[in-house]
matplotlib code that plots the C-alpha trace (Angstrom):
import matplotlib.pyplot as plt

x = [0.0, 1.4, 1.7, -0.9, -3.5, -2.7, -3.1, -6.5, -7.7, -6.7, -8.3, -11.5, -11.6, -10.9, -13.7, -16.2, -14.9, -15.3, -18.9, -19.8, -18.4, -20.4, -23.6, -22.9, -22.2, -25.3, -27.4, -25.8, -26.7, -23.3, -23.8, -20.2, -18.6, -20.9, -20.1, -16.3, -16.4, -18.5, -16.0, -13.1, -14.8, -15.2, -11.6, -10.5, -12.5, -10.9, -7.5, -8.3, -9.2, -6.0, -4.0, -5.5, -4.9, -1.3, -0.5, -2.7, 0.3, 1.3, 0.0, -2.1, 0.0]
y = [0.0, 3.3, 6.4, 8.1, 5.3, 5.3, 9.1, 8.9, 6.3, 8.5, 11.6, 9.7, 8.4, 11.9, 13.3, 10.7, 11.2, 15.0, 14.8, 12.2, 14.4, 17.3, 15.4, 14.2, 17.7, 19.2, 16.4, 17.1, 20.8, 22.2, 24.5, 25.9, 22.4, 21.1, 24.1, 23.8, 20.1, 20.8, 23.4, 21.1, 18.4, 20.7, 21.8, 18.1, 17.6, 20.7, 19.3, 15.9, 17.5, 19.5, 16.4, 14.4, 17.2, 17.6, 13.9, 13.0, 11.4, 9.1, 5.6, 4.2, 1.0]
z = [0.0, -1.0, 1.2, -1.0, -0.4, 3.3, 3.4, 1.7, 4.1, 7.1, 5.5, 4.9, 8.5, 9.9, 7.8, 9.1, 12.7, 12.4, 11.1, 13.7, 16.5, 15.0, 15.1, 18.6, 19.8, 18.2, 19.8, 23.2, 22.8, 22.2, 19.2, 19.3, 19.5, 16.7, 14.5, 15.1, 14.2, 11.1, 9.9, 10.7, 8.6, 5.7, 6.0, 5.8, 2.6, 1.0, 2.1, 0.6, -2.8, -2.7, -1.9, -4.7, -7.3, -6.1, -6.4, -9.4, -11.3, -8.4, -8.4, -5.5, -5.5]

ax = plt.figure().add_subplot(projection="3d")
ax.plot(x, y, z, "-o")
ax.set_aspect("equal")
plt.show()
């Protein structure tokens, strides 16, 4: 497994964790915590797209 594939797995897991924490915080009544986790999740998605564009010529193997 290449470093690119491993990186994408971690970015995906971090995105799911961030949105999960956001939902949990909103359900618990913490608007600021939920909003912060939501913004963090969106930032990770933007970073993932940037990473894919930067390394588009590198193989996943």
